[in-house]
VEXKE-492759 format. One record per residue (C-alpha): chain; x, y, z; residue number from 0. Coordinates in Angstrom, 2 decimals. Each point is the difference from the previous one (the first is absolute). Example, Ala and Ser with C-alpha at 12.3 -4.5 7.8 and 13.67 -1.06 7.14 Angstrom:
# residues 2
R   mol        c1        c2        c3   seq
R     A     12.30     -4.50      7.80     0
R     A      1.37      3.44     -0.66     1
# end
This chain:
# residues 563
R   mol        c1        c2        c3   seq
R     A     23.02     15.74      9.63     0
R     A      3.30     -1.11      1.57     1
R     A      2.02      3.09      1.01     2
R     A      3.32     -1.75      0.70     3
R     A      1.51     -2.33     -2.58     4
R     A     -1.53     -3.45      0.02     5
R     A      2.53     -2.79      0.43     6
R     A     -0.66     -1.69     -3.32     7
R     A      2.65     -2.67      0.57     8
R     A     -2.50     -1.73      2.31     9
R     A     -2.26     -0.70     -2.98    10
R     A      0.75     -2.91     -2.35    11
R     A     -2.40      1.00     -2.79    12
R     A     -0.46      3.15     -2.09    13
R     A     -3.50      0.84      1.18    14
R     A     -1.65      0.97      3.28    15
R     A     -3.60     -0.15      1.22    16
R     A     -1.55      1.36      3.21    17
R     A     -2.70     -1.64      2.13    18
R     A     -2.30      2.16      2.14    19
R     A     -1.61     -1.76      2.98    20
R     A     -2.32      1.00      2.84    21
R     A     -0.06     -1.40      3.54    22
R     A     -3.54     -0.16      1.35    23
R     A      0.70     -1.51      3.45    24
R     A      3.45      1.36      0.95    25
R     A      1.34     -3.55      0.04    26
R     A      3.21     -0.91     -1.79    27
R     A     -1.68     -2.72     -2.08    28
R     A     -3.06      2.09     -0.93    29
R     A      1.42      1.77     -3.04    30
R     A     -2.22     -0.08     -3.07    31
R     A      1.25      1.06     -3.43    32
R     A     -2.41      2.56     -1.46    33
R     A      1.82      1.12     -3.15    34
R     A      3.27     -0.15     -1.92    35
R     A      1.88      2.48     -2.14    36
R     A      0.89     -0.50     -3.61    37
R     A      3.31     -1.65     -0.86    38
R     A      2.74      2.64      0.33    39
R     A      3.49     -0.12     -1.55    40
R     A      2.72     -0.26      2.66    41
R     A      1.86      3.29      0.56    42
R     A      1.70      1.81      2.89    43
R     A     -2.96      2.39      0.41    44
R     A     -3.51     -1.33     -0.50    45
R     A     -3.14      2.06     -0.45    46
R     A     -3.37     -1.74      0.23    47
R     A     -2.61      2.30     -1.55    48
R     A     -3.09     -2.19      0.18    49
R     A     -2.02      0.56      3.16    50
R     A     -2.11     -2.15      2.27    51
R     A     -2.99      1.23      2.00    52
R     A     -0.55     -0.40      3.73    53
R     A     -3.05      1.00      2.02    54
R     A      1.22      2.16      2.88    55
R     A     -1.70     -0.53      3.35    56
R     A      0.93      1.65      3.29    57
R     A     -1.48     -2.70      2.24    58
R     A      2.16     -2.83     -1.35    59
R     A      3.43      0.85     -1.37    60
R     A      0.91     -2.04     -3.07    61
R     A      3.35     -1.80      0.03    62
R     A      1.54     -0.32     -3.48    63
R     A      3.06     -1.79     -1.33    64
R     A      1.91      0.48     -3.24    65
R     A      2.25     -2.87     -1.11    66
R     A      2.49      0.36     -2.84    67
R     A      0.56     -3.23     -1.91    68
R     A      2.53     -1.39     -2.42    69
R     A     -2.13     -0.92     -3.01    70
R     A      0.09     -2.38     -2.93    71
R     A     -2.81     -1.81     -1.77    72
R     A      1.02     -3.20      1.75    73
R     A      0.83      1.29      3.47    74
R     A     -0.83      2.81      2.44    75
R     A      2.21      0.47      3.09    76
R     A     -0.64      2.57      2.73    77
R     A      3.24      1.93      0.63    78
R     A     -1.02      2.81      2.36    79
R     A     -3.04      1.55      1.63    80
R     A     -1.24      2.98      1.97    81
R     A     -3.09      0.41      2.18    82
R     A     -1.82      3.17      0.98    83
R     A     -3.36      1.32      1.15    84
R     A     -2.33      2.10     -2.12    85
R     A     -0.19      2.67      2.72    86
R     A      3.79      0.39     -0.18    87
R     A     -0.35      1.02     -3.64    88
R     A     -2.85      2.47      0.41    89
R     A      1.55      1.71      3.04    90
R     A      3.48      0.36     -1.55    91
R     A      0.63      2.84     -2.44    92
R     A      0.94      0.32     -2.74    93
R     A      1.16     -3.62     -0.45    94
R     A      0.41     -3.00      2.26    95
R     A      3.27     -1.97     -0.10    96
R     A      0.70     -3.49      1.28    97
R     A      3.05     -2.29     -0.32    98
R     A     -0.35     -3.09     -2.17    99
R     A      1.29     -2.95      2.06   100
R     A      1.63     -3.06     -1.59   101
R     A     -1.70     -3.23      1.10   102
R     A      3.20     -2.05      0.50   103
R     A      2.31      2.48      1.74   104
R     A     -2.55      2.31      1.64   105
R     A      1.99      3.01     -1.27   106
R     A     -1.32      2.95     -2.08   107
R     A      0.72     -0.15     -3.72   108
R     A     -1.79      3.22     -1.05   109
R     A     -2.25      2.80      1.25   110
R     A     -3.55     -0.04     -1.29   111
R     A     -2.06      3.21     -0.33   112
R     A     -3.78     -0.29     -0.03   113
R     A     -2.43      2.76     -0.93   114
R     A     -3.78      0.06     -0.39   115
R     A     -2.75      1.92     -1.73   116
R     A     -3.48      0.40      1.43   117
R     A     -2.86     -0.84     -2.30   118
R     A     -1.83      3.11     -1.29   119
R     A     -2.91      1.17      2.12   120
R     A     -3.49     -0.41     -1.38   121
R     A     -1.84      3.32     -0.32   122
R     A     -3.24     -0.15      1.92   123
R     A     -3.33      1.82      0.21   124
R     A     -1.97      0.18      3.24   125
R     A     -3.77      0.03     -0.45   126
R     A     -2.93      0.24      2.39   127
R     A     -3.75      0.04     -0.69   128
R     A     -2.92      1.18      2.10   129
R     A     -3.60     -1.17     -0.50   130
R     A     -3.06      2.09      0.88   131
R     A     -3.79      0.17     -0.31   132
R     A     -0.62     -3.72     -0.43   133
R     A     -3.71     -0.98      0.01   134
R     A     -1.23     -1.54      3.25   135
R     A     -2.46     -2.45     -1.47   136
R     A      1.34     -3.53     -0.15   137
R     A      3.60      0.78      1.02   138
R     A     -0.35      1.70      3.39   139
R     A      1.50     -2.92      1.95   140
R     A      2.54     -1.15     -2.58   141
R     A      3.71      0.41     -0.62   142
R     A      0.95      2.41     -2.80   143
R     A      3.11     -0.40     -2.15   144
R     A      1.22      0.80     -3.51   145
R     A      2.16     -1.49     -2.72   146
R     A      2.10      1.98     -2.47   147
R     A      0.69     -1.39     -3.48   148
R     A      2.32      1.14     -2.76   149
R     A     -1.64      0.01     -3.44   150
R     A      2.18     -1.46     -2.71   151
R     A     -0.47     -0.65     -3.68   152
R     A     -3.41     -1.34     -1.04   153
R     A     -1.33      1.18      3.39   154
R     A      1.85     -2.83      1.74   155
R     A      0.02      0.64      3.73   156
R     A      2.95     -0.58      2.32   157
R     A     -0.63      0.08      3.76   158
R     A      2.35      2.51      1.63   159
R     A     -1.31      0.29      3.55   160
R     A     -2.70     -1.29      2.34   161
R     A     -0.67      2.30      2.93   162
R     A     -0.63     -0.87      3.62   163
R     A     -3.64     -0.57      1.00   164
R     A     -1.65      2.51      2.33   165
R     A     -3.39      0.04      1.67   166
R     A     -2.64      2.11     -1.75   167
R     A      0.20      3.68      0.93   168
R     A     -0.86      3.35     -1.50   169
R     A      3.72      0.50     -0.62   170
R     A      2.59     -2.75     -0.47   171
R     A      3.72      0.75     -0.23   172
R     A      1.77     -3.08     -1.34   173
R     A      3.63     -0.76      0.74   174
R     A      2.66      1.54     -2.27   175
R     A      1.49     -2.29     -2.61   176
R     A      2.96      0.05     -2.37   177
R     A      0.26     -0.54     -3.73   178
R     A      3.05      0.22     -2.27   179
R     A      0.31      3.43     -1.59   180
R     A      0.15     -1.41     -3.53   181
R     A     -3.46     -1.55      0.50   182
R     A     -1.67      3.16      1.31   183
R     A      1.73      2.49     -2.30   184
R     A      0.41     -0.95     -3.64   185
R     A      0.04      1.81     -3.36   186
R     A     -3.23     -1.67     -1.17   187
R     A     -2.00      1.59      2.88   188
R     A     -1.10     -3.47      1.06   189
R     A     -3.52     -0.75      1.22   190
R     A     -0.72     -1.53      3.40   191
R     A     -3.24     -1.55      1.19   192
R     A     -1.04      0.17      3.65   193
R     A     -2.72     -2.37      1.22   194
R     A     -1.49      0.44      3.46   195
R     A     -1.58     -2.99      1.77   196
R     A     -1.98     -0.84      3.12   197
R     A      0.45     -3.31      1.81   198
R     A     -2.32     -1.40      2.69   199
R     A      0.68     -2.42      2.85   200
R     A     -0.55     -2.96     -2.33   201
R     A      2.70      1.36     -2.36   202
R     A     -2.60      0.76     -2.68   203
R     A      1.24      2.87     -2.15   204
R     A     -1.93      2.54     -2.04   205
R     A      1.21      2.91     -2.13   206
R     A     -0.77      3.47      1.38   207
R     A      1.32      1.78     -3.07   208
R     A      2.89      0.51     -2.38   209
R     A      1.86      2.80     -1.75   210
R     A      2.67      0.54     -2.65   211
R     A      2.89      2.37      0.68   212
R     A      3.15      0.89     -1.96   213
R     A      3.57      0.59      1.17   214
R     A     -0.33      3.75     -0.53   215
R     A     -3.26      0.11      1.93   216
R     A      1.58     -1.88      2.90   217
R     A      2.85      2.48      0.34   218
R     A     -2.09      3.12     -0.57   219
R     A     -2.83     -0.96      2.30   220
R     A      2.34     -1.02      2.82   221
R     A      1.23      3.60      0.10   222
R     A     -3.49      1.51     -0.22   223
R     A     -1.78     -2.71      2.08   224
R     A     -2.74     -0.35     -2.62   225
R     A     -2.49     -2.84      0.09   226
R     A     -1.12     -2.77     -2.36   227
R     A     -3.47     -1.52      0.02   228
R     A     -0.55     -3.73      0.35   229
R     A     -2.71     -1.36     -2.27   230
R     A     -1.40     -3.43     -0.87   231
R     A      1.19     -0.13     -3.59   232
R     A      2.04      2.74     -1.58   233
R     A     -2.80      2.06     -1.58   234
R     A      0.05      3.57      1.33   235
R     A     -3.79      0.14      0.32   236
R     A      0.00     -2.76      2.63   237
R     A     -0.71      1.00      3.59   238
R     A      3.13      0.48      2.14   239
R     A      0.50     -2.65      2.68   240
R     A      2.66      1.90      1.94   241
R     A      3.18      1.88     -0.76   242
R     A      3.72     -0.74      0.02   243
R     A      2.48      2.73      0.89   244
R     A      3.69     -0.30     -0.89   245
R     A      1.70      1.10      3.21   246
R     A      3.60     -0.76     -0.98   247
R     A      1.84     -0.64     -3.22   248
R     A      3.60      0.98      0.72   249
R     A      3.36     -1.15     -1.22   250
R     A      2.01     -1.10      3.02   251
R     A      3.59     -0.94      0.69   252
R     A      0.32     -2.79      2.55   253
R     A      3.62     -0.35      1.08   254
R     A      1.08     -3.43      1.10   255
R     A      1.96     -1.23      2.99   256
R     A      2.82     -0.90     -2.38   257
R     A      0.00      3.58     -1.38   258
R     A      0.69      1.37      3.48   259
R     A      2.52     -2.65      1.06   260
R     A      2.11      0.42     -3.14   261
R     A      0.01      3.77      0.54   262
R     A      1.60     -0.14      3.42   263
R     A     -2.94     -0.33      2.38   264
R     A      0.57     -2.67      2.63   265
R     A     -1.71     -1.92      2.79   266
R     A      0.91      0.00      3.68   267
R     A     -1.31     -2.74      2.28   268
R     A     -0.64      0.37      3.75   269
R     A     -1.01     -2.87      2.29   270
R     A     -1.95      0.17      3.26   271
R     A     -0.55     -3.06      2.22   272
R     A     -2.71     -0.21      2.66   273
R     A      1.22     -2.01      3.02   274
R     A     -3.20      0.31      2.03   275
R     A     -2.17     -2.87      1.26   276
R     A     -3.71      0.19      0.78   277
R     A      0.59     -1.39      3.51   278
R     A      2.96     -1.01      2.12   279
R     A     -0.47     -3.71     -0.77   280
R     A     -0.34      0.47     -3.75   281
R     A      3.18     -1.14     -1.71   282
R     A      0.40     -1.30     -3.51   283
R     A      2.76     -2.47     -0.74   284
R     A     -0.09      0.81     -3.72   285
R     A     -0.11      3.81      0.26   286
R     A      3.76      0.62     -0.15   287
R     A      0.54     -2.39     -2.91   288
R     A     -2.96      1.50     -1.86   289
R     A      1.39      3.52      0.48   290
R     A      3.41     -1.04     -1.32   291
R     A     -1.54     -1.60     -3.09   292
R     A     -2.23      3.03     -0.62   293
R     A      2.95      2.39      0.30   294
R     A      2.14     -2.05     -2.40   295
R     A     -2.74     -0.36     -2.59   296
R     A     -1.17      3.64      0.17   297
R     A      3.54      1.40     -0.14   298
R     A      1.10     -2.06     -3.01   299
R     A     -1.77      2.08     -2.72   300
R     A      1.44      3.20      1.55   301
R     A      3.57     -1.29      0.14   302
R     A      0.93      1.20     -3.47   303
R     A     -1.93      3.27      0.39   304
R     A      1.88      0.93      3.19   305
R     A      3.57      0.94     -0.94   306
R     A      1.12      0.70      3.59   307
R     A     -1.55     -3.28      1.26   308
R     A     -1.14      1.87      3.14   309
R     A     -3.43     -0.88      1.37   310
R     A     -1.67      2.02      2.75   311
R     A     -1.41     -2.47      2.53   312
R     A     -2.13      0.64      3.08   313
R     A     -1.78     -1.91      2.71   314
R     A     -3.02      0.85      2.13   315
R     A     -2.29     -1.59      2.55   316
R     A      2.79     -1.00      2.41   317
R     A      1.96      0.94      3.10   318
R     A      3.59      0.67     -1.00   319
R     A      3.29     -0.25      1.92   320
R     A      1.67      1.21      2.08   321
R     A     -2.93      1.32      2.11   322
R     A     -2.73     -1.98     -1.77   323
R     A     -2.35      2.91     -0.40   324
R     A     -2.88     -0.45     -2.40   325
R     A      0.80      1.30     -3.49   326
R     A     -2.12      0.37     -3.13   327
R     A      2.97      1.02     -2.14   328
R     A      3.59     -1.15      0.33   329
R     A      2.85     -0.92     -2.33   330
R     A     -0.15     -3.70     -0.76   331
R     A      3.77     -0.33      0.54   332
R     A     -0.46      1.64      3.46   333
R     A      2.44      2.74     -1.04   334
R     A     -0.61      3.70     -0.72   335
R     A      0.19     -0.42     -3.80   336
R     A     -2.86     -2.09     -1.47   337
R     A      1.88     -0.83     -3.21   338
R     A      1.13     -3.60     -0.46   339
R     A      2.55     -1.01     -2.62   340
R     A     -1.39     -2.55     -2.43   341
R     A     -2.67     -2.64      0.44   342
R     A      2.21     -2.07      2.31   343
R     A      0.62      3.04      2.19   344
R     A     -3.75      0.53      0.19   345
R     A     -0.58     -3.63      1.00   346
R     A      2.75      0.17      2.64   347
R     A     -1.58      3.15      1.46   348
R     A     -3.37     -1.74      0.25   349
R     A      1.39     -3.05      1.80   350
R     A      1.95      2.24      2.37   351
R     A     -3.15      1.95      0.86   352
R     A     -2.10     -3.16      0.25   353
R     A      2.44     -1.40      2.57   354
R     A      0.28      3.15      2.13   355
R     A     -3.34      1.85      0.00   356
R     A     -3.00     -0.94      2.11   357
R     A     -3.35     -0.12     -1.86   358
R     A     -2.61      2.59      0.99   359
R     A     -3.74     -0.69      0.04   360
R     A     -0.77      2.99     -2.25   361
R     A      1.10      0.98     -3.50   362
R     A     -0.26      3.58     -1.26   363
R     A      0.57      0.37     -3.73   364
R     A     -0.38      3.79     -0.29   365
R     A      3.49      0.89      1.30   366
R     A      1.80     -1.99     -2.70   367
R     A     -2.30      1.23     -2.79   368
R     A      0.46      3.65      0.99   369
R     A      3.77     -0.44      0.26   370
R     A      0.46     -1.59     -3.43   371
R     A     -2.43      2.49     -1.58   372
R     A      2.03      2.92      1.31   373
R     A      3.24     -1.71     -1.03   374
R     A     -1.28     -0.46     -3.56   375
R     A     -1.23      3.60     -0.20   376
R     A      3.22      1.42      1.47   377
R     A      2.19     -1.92     -2.45   378
R     A     -2.07      1.48     -2.80   379
R     A      0.44      3.57      1.27   380
R     A      3.62     -0.34      1.10   381
R     A      1.37     -1.51     -3.18   382
R     A     -1.84      2.49     -2.23   383
R     A      0.65     -2.02     -3.12   384
R     A     -1.98     -1.42     -2.87   385
R     A      0.30     -3.60      1.18   386
R     A     -0.19     -1.20      3.57   387
R     A     -1.07     -3.18      1.77   388
R     A     -3.56     -1.25      0.21   389
R     A     -0.35     -1.74      3.37   390
R     A     -1.69     -3.30      0.77   391
R     A     -0.76     -0.87      3.64   392
R     A     -0.68     -3.67      0.78   393
R     A     -1.62     -0.46      3.42   394
R     A      0.19     -3.60      1.24   395
R     A     -2.41     -0.68      2.85   396
R     A     -2.07     -2.71      1.64   397
R     A     -2.94      2.20     -0.92   398
R     A     -1.46      1.88      2.96   399
R     A     -0.05      3.82     -0.26   400
R     A     -0.53      1.69      3.38   401
R     A     -0.03      3.58     -1.32   402
R     A     -2.25     -0.36     -3.03   403
R     A     -1.23      3.63      0.01   404
R     A      3.52      1.38      0.20   405
R     A      1.14     -2.47     -2.65   406
R     A     -2.77      1.13     -2.36   407
R     A      1.04      3.63      0.53   408
R     A      3.66     -0.91     -0.57   409
R     A     -0.93     -1.80     -3.22   410
R     A     -1.92      3.04     -1.26   411
R     A      3.08      2.12      0.79   412
R     A      2.24     -2.53     -1.78   413
R     A     -2.08      0.12     -3.19   414
R     A      1.62      3.37     -0.78   415
R     A      3.53     -1.43      0.15   416
R     A      1.88     -2.10     -2.60   417
R     A     -0.83     -3.15      1.93   418
R     A     -1.82     -3.33     -0.28   419
R     A     -0.88     -2.07      3.07   420
R     A     -0.32     -3.80     -0.02   421
R     A     -1.63     -1.68      3.00   422
R     A      1.10     -3.63      0.39   423
R     A     -1.88     -2.00      2.64   424
R     A      1.65     -3.17      1.28   425
R     A     -3.03     -1.19      2.00   426
R     A     -3.80     -0.07     -0.30   427
R     A     -1.03      2.90      2.29   428
R     A      0.34      2.62     -2.72   429
R     A     -3.48      1.31     -0.86   430
R     A      0.83      3.67      0.63   431
R     A      3.30     -0.25     -1.86   432
R     A     -1.72     -1.71     -2.93   433
R     A     -2.76      2.59     -0.15   434
R     A      2.57      2.80      0.04   435
R     A      2.39     -1.62     -2.47   436
R     A     -2.73     -0.78     -2.53   437
R     A     -1.78      3.35      0.30   438
R     A      1.27      1.06     -3.42   439
R     A      0.55      3.63      1.04   440
R     A     -3.57      0.42      1.23   441
R     A      0.89      0.57      3.66   442
R     A     -1.08      3.21      1.72   443
R     A     -0.05      1.50      3.49   444
R     A     -1.87      3.13      1.11   445
R     A     -0.56      1.19     -3.58   446
R     A      3.62     -0.60     -1.00   447
R     A      0.57     -2.56     -2.74   448
R     A      3.05     -1.82     -1.27   449
R     A      1.27      1.69     -3.15   450
R     A      0.68     -3.26     -1.82   451
R     A      0.20     -3.76      0.30   452
R     A      3.36     -0.91      1.55   453
R     A     -0.83     -3.08      2.10   454
R     A      0.17     -3.75     -0.47   455
R     A     -0.76     -2.95      2.29   456
R     A      1.12     -3.64     -0.01   457
R     A     -1.00     -2.63      2.58   458
R     A      2.71     -2.63      0.35   459
R     A     -2.27     -2.67      1.52   460
R     A     -2.72      0.42     -2.64   461
R     A      2.57     -0.08     -2.77   462
R     A      1.59     -3.10      1.51   463
R     A     -3.34     -1.81      0.21   464
R     A     -0.58      0.59     -3.72   465
R     A      3.48     -1.12     -1.05   466
R     A      1.09     -2.50      2.67   467
R     A      2.33     -2.05     -2.17   468
R     A      1.19      2.56     -2.54   469
R     A      3.78      0.10     -0.31   470
R     A     -0.18      3.64     -1.14   471
R     A     -2.10      1.09      2.99   472
R     A      2.20      2.90      1.13   473
R     A      0.52      1.21     -3.55   474
R     A     -3.75      0.04     -0.60   475
R     A     -0.58      1.76      3.33   476
R     A      2.47      2.70     -1.02   477
R     A     -1.73      0.47     -3.34   478
R     A     -3.30      0.42      1.79   479
R     A      1.43      2.48      2.51   480
R     A      1.77      2.15     -2.60   481
R     A     -2.48     -0.18     -2.85   482
R     A     -1.35      3.53      0.47   483
R     A      3.25      1.78      0.90   484
R     A      1.01      0.94     -3.58   485
R     A     -3.45      1.41     -0.72   486
R     A     -0.05      1.92      3.30   487
R     A      3.43      1.45     -0.78   488
R     A     -1.13      1.12     -3.46   489
R     A     -3.15      1.47      1.53   490
R     A      1.92      2.14      2.50   491
R     A      2.69      1.14     -2.44   492
R     A     -2.50      0.99     -2.67   493
R     A     -2.27      1.86      2.40   494
R     A      2.99      1.91      1.34   495
R     A      1.22      1.09     -3.40   496
R     A      2.86     -2.40     -0.67   497
R     A      0.55     -1.37     -3.46   498
R     A      2.91     -2.17     -1.16   499
R     A      2.74      2.09     -1.55   500
R     A     -0.13     -2.03     -3.22   501
R     A     -3.40      1.67     -0.50   502
R     A      1.19      3.53      0.81   503
R     A     -1.42      1.31     -3.29   504
R     A     -3.33      0.04      1.85   505
R     A      1.47      2.58      2.39   506
R     A      0.74     -0.52      3.69   507
R     A     -3.32      0.36      1.80   508
R     A      1.26      1.42      3.26   509
R     A      2.33      2.51     -1.60   510
R     A     -1.46      3.47     -0.60   511
R     A      1.57      3.11     -1.39   512
R     A     -0.52      3.45      1.50   513
R     A     -3.22      0.48     -1.95   514
R     A     -1.43     -3.31      1.19   515
R     A     -0.84     -3.11     -2.01   516
R     A     -1.05      0.34     -3.61   517
R     A     -3.51     -0.91     -1.08   518
R     A      1.33     -2.98     -1.95   519
R     A      2.03     -1.21      2.99   520
R     A     -2.99      0.40      2.30   521
R     A     -2.16     -1.91     -2.47   522
R     A      2.50     -2.89     -0.17   523
R     A      0.24     -0.06      3.81   524
R     A     -3.75      0.07      0.45   525
R     A     -0.56     -2.87     -2.43   526
R     A      2.68     -2.15      1.59   527
R     A     -1.25      0.57      3.54   528
R     A     -3.62     -0.52     -1.02   529
R     A      0.96     -3.27     -1.66   530
R     A      1.87     -1.19      3.08   531
R     A     -2.91      0.98      2.24   532
R     A     -2.39     -1.88     -2.28   533
R     A      2.01     -3.19      0.29   534
R     A      0.51      0.52      3.76   535
R     A     -3.68      0.53      0.67   536
R     A     -1.58     -2.65      2.25   537
R     A     -2.65     -0.57     -2.65   538
R     A      2.55     -1.75     -2.19   539
R     A      2.07     -1.57      2.75   540
R     A     -1.18     -3.47     -1.00   541
R     A      2.14     -0.14     -3.15   542
R     A      1.68     -3.36     -0.29   543
R     A      3.75     -0.44     -0.22   544
R     A      0.01     -0.16     -3.79   545
R     A     -1.68      3.40     -0.14   546
R     A      2.41      1.39      2.56   547
R     A      2.81     -1.25     -2.17   548
R     A     -1.26      2.10     -2.88   549
R     A     -1.11      2.94      2.14   550
R     A      2.93      0.47      2.33   551
R     A      2.33     -1.86     -2.37   552
R     A      1.98     -1.58      2.83   553
R     A      0.80     -3.01     -2.16   554
R     A      1.43      1.87     -2.96   555
R     A      1.67     -1.85     -2.79   556
R     A      3.43      1.17     -0.97   557
R     A      2.53     -1.22     -2.46   558
R     A      3.42     -1.04      1.22   559
R     A      2.84     -0.43     -2.41   560
R     A      3.73     -0.36     -0.21   561
R     A      0.98      3.07     -1.93   562
# end
């Protein structure tokens, strides 16, 4: 919709049409038309009701362009255009406005207002099965798995899920899995068939047993933890070959990254650069350029999430002026305030530090991690509001960690804070950093464990060797580095009782009246947290990106329209 009057005298014909394009490479000549509007009669105020869909992704911000054209059946002429980013729309409430610029004069001829609607969320059921009392004979050294089928008309089977395979044991707890609610719960009390198999080293499969279960039985037995017998054939007089227990069958609400962002939650990026060298003669000619490129590429997705454009930036592993004492935590701009204004200010601070500090031979990561963890926690307590920043700390280092025990303890401490940590190694000596960054939340020290997965690791040299000639190298590196951040943010917010305000009919989890939480509220909270813990469990940490997209929903589709 154009809020101010459109200058119709610029149009020669009576009709108008709009072109919607996307820029995939951020180059001026890379625009690709993806859709057009219907032909619209020319008036001073234009409303375009038909919508177009865009897949929202945090890791790579989509650049869109709307062009308004003078239209006739014989000729189409572009009169004016406006460009914007998808993140600008979803982080601006209630509507996003942008001037429409005439191509010839470069002057605005109207103000365009853009709104969007998120696609409805699919209602989901979380299920988990446990197998027990399998016979030893013939399957003792095999892998056990099951398949679940939906039974349709004429007993036609539709495969719904194939479980993970686990080594034979007296008790096997398979990974949780999701099914759409309308498949599990339906008025016809649908039948499901579960077949349990064994598979040997030569991939030969044999059926252990099968059972038939209805929707009602699934829901009822999940509450009572009743068991179902596996039999060869479905006759009840057959000998049982083991049992299946329905451990979970719960309706869950999985909020998406887009749900939180559009409800006021935001991201705050902090950068830490390790200046250390492994020995006094070890210098890398590419280190400084690599750090600049990493900072630019990592900061770009946060630029439209950070309204103040302030980035906290630190250095460590160096001797700093004026007395050149060794420091494992200093402001990158060598001032007392670590905040740098904008990406260029951050880059300038790095080059200033790189020119003035003297590299140390040791790098201690724990100081920076503790500092940012406390900063994130203090912002949460101080602001005392429903929405506050979720922090992301990117540590850029050559790779060597000289205080690994302290760093592990600091990481365990940080797992309680609204924080994700990304380790980015610029050189090959990064085994400890890689092991820590890819631990998936499984790190522990002296019986203390990390509360969740909040780490990620990227090796610049390994990534470069795989994509030596790729023009989109830094963009792909950024996607790799940030791919788990949305899911980690959702994980922390859900576990700590935060739900998007658009879903406030569920009740705010952390808010309790004087009599305490109601039973219904406690039940909703328990189901949500259990679901999050199920999908955060190391046992299912090998989900591929497509599954993460549907689980954490960090690539949510939304509809953008001129309204």
